[in-house]
N, C-alpha and C positions, 0 to 999 in steps of 0.2 A: 411740384406733389401738391394733390388734392388736399382741401379740406380733412377729409375724412383719414387722409394717409397720414398726415400730420397730428391728428388727434388722437390716431393709433399709437402713434411713437411718442410723445407726450406722457409724462409721469408713468412709464410702461413699471418700470421698477416700483413705483409705491402700489402700482398695484397689483404687481405678485406679491408684494410683502404683503400687504391686507390680505390677500388671500392663504396666503400659507397661516400668520397668526391670527386672523379672525373667524376664518372657515374653515378650512381644513385642522386646524388645531380646535376646533369646538364639532365637529362631527360629518360634516357637511363632506361627501366623499363623489359625487356625481358628477364624474369626468367633464360632462356637455356644460352643467351649470358651472364648475369651476372655469372652463376655458371663456364661458360667458361673461364672466364677472372681472377673468384677466383683461379683457378683452375691451370693454366698454369704458369710456374714460369719464367716471363720474365726477372728474372737476368741472365738468361742462354744465353739468347740471344742475352746479348751487352755483350763487354770486360770486363775483371774483375773490371779492373781500372775504371769503370764506373757502378758496380754492384749496387754501394751507391745510385744513381741515376735512378735506374732503376724501379720507383715504383711511379716517380713524373709524373704527366700530360705535356710531353713534348717531344718529339724527340730527336733519338739518333743515333749517328753515328757509322755506322756497317760496314765503311772500304769502298773502292771501290769508294768514291764517294755517297754512298746509305746511307740508314736514315732506323732505326725501328718509326713507326709510333707512335705518343702520343697515350697513351691509351683510350683516347675519341674519336679520329677520326675509331681506330682498332673496338673498341664497337658498334660506331654508323654505319658503315660500313657493319657489320656482322648482327645486329640489322633490316636494310635494307632491308635485302635479305629476312627475315623472312623463315628462314628456320625452318622446322618439326623434322628433322633426316634423312629422307629418300630420301634427294637430291641428286646429283651430279653437284659437284661444281667445275667453275673452276677458276683456280686464275694466275693473270698474274704480274709477278713480285714476286715471292719467296721471294728476300734480305734474312734475317737472319732466316727465317722460321717463325716468332712468332704468323704473323697471319693465316699462314697455319695451325699450330696447333689449334688455335683456331676454324677455317673451320672445322678443322677434328674431335672436339668437338663435332660440329652442324649438319655435314652432314654425309650421308653414304660413301662417296667415293672424296676425293678432288682429283685435277689434277694442279699442280702447274709449271709453265714455269717462270724461269730465263735465261735471255742473258749473264751471267758470271758466268762461269763455279765456278769458286773460292767459288763463295755463295753458289751455287746449292750444291756443295758436303758439303760444312759445315756444312748448312741446314740440310740435309738429313740425314746426320750422328748424329746432334743432334737428331731430331725425331725418325732415329732410336731407339738411345738409348733411348728417353725417351715413349718408345711404342708402336708409333703411325705406325699400317699396314696398314690405308686407304687413303694414301698419297703417290698418283704418281707424278714424278717429272721428267722434261725433260728441258734441254737446250738448250733455238731457241729462234725466232724473236716472243715475245710473240704479237706483233701486229697482226698475219696470227690468233692466237688462237691454238689449238689444235682439228683440225679437223677430224682425225680419233679414235676420242674418243666423240665426239658430237652427239647428244644433250646434252647442258650442263641446270639441272634447275634453276642456279645461276651461275653468273659470276661477280668478284672481281676484279677490277684492280687498281694496287696499284701506277701507276703512270700516270700523265697529258699527255692529247691530244686535239687538236681544236674538236676533234668531238668523240664520241664514233665510234673506228672504224666497220666497216660494215661487215668485215670476222666475226666480234664477235657477231653481232646482227645476222649473219647466222648460228651462233651455238648455237642459244637458242631456249629452247624449248615455245611453245605456253605458255603463264601466267609465261614465266620466268621473271628474272628480272637482270639486267647489274647495277650494283654500281662502278661509274667510275667519277675522278675529270676531269672537263673539262674546258679549258679555254689555256691561256695563259703561259709563264715563269713566269710572275709577278700575275697574277690572275687567281683563279680558282674557281669552285663551282662544290660540290659533288651533283652528280646529281644519281635519281635512275629512269631507264627507266623501263617499264614492257611492253612486248610483249601481244598484245592480238590483235585477229581478221587478226594476220598478220601484224599489225601496231604497231610501237614503240612511246609509250606517256611516256612524261619524266617530272617532277618533280625537283627542284631541293631543296636539303635540308640542305645548308650550306654554309661558304666559308671553303676554304680549300689551304693547297700548296703543290703538293707533286714535286719530282720529275721529269722530262721529259721521255714523253713514250719515247723509243730510237726502229725505226724500221720501216720497208716500211708503215706502217700505223700510225706510230706516229707524235711527235712534230717534229722531225726532218724529216717526209718526203722522209726517205731515207732508204734504206736497212742498216741492223746492219753487221758488219763485224765480222762474227760468226768465 
């Protein structure tokens, strides 16, 4: 049995319970998102010592002062993109790679950027081991986006900024969506922005609190010393 097959079997019951108790019970209805959340082994994306907490609805530390988002937030952001399966998606903030894996289940191609090479390398190894061949990695200042691979049908940002960076808006297809936390260090709103007729319309879908988007167009307003 391969590593990926073993991972799918391990903790399957805990994943089903997580989906029922923390996602379906809170209004997540997209069947593709629920299927992805039931499949991806979240316990592999955290330290072994935290594995027993992996399927609770809370964020967990992943090192480097970063966190893995709580399952509900991952599901809500993924559902807000309304992916059908053919899309090319950009993720800003690879982190441990859990959100990347969910997007890998939902989209045709995923392009994920992480500013910290240690996290990017670790995530890539795990996702490669799990058999994901549609996820592309880059170590860079994510607030610039990934211009030479644009445009994207969806963009998901996993760090907070005062506003959605214009560089990311410029890399969105007509009709595409950006899901991002917008605000300051203390108060953020989860925003879904849709590009229609060259104009960006935005709606708030909830409160959230993410680590700051570090970079030229992020919360710090300065280039990240890569």
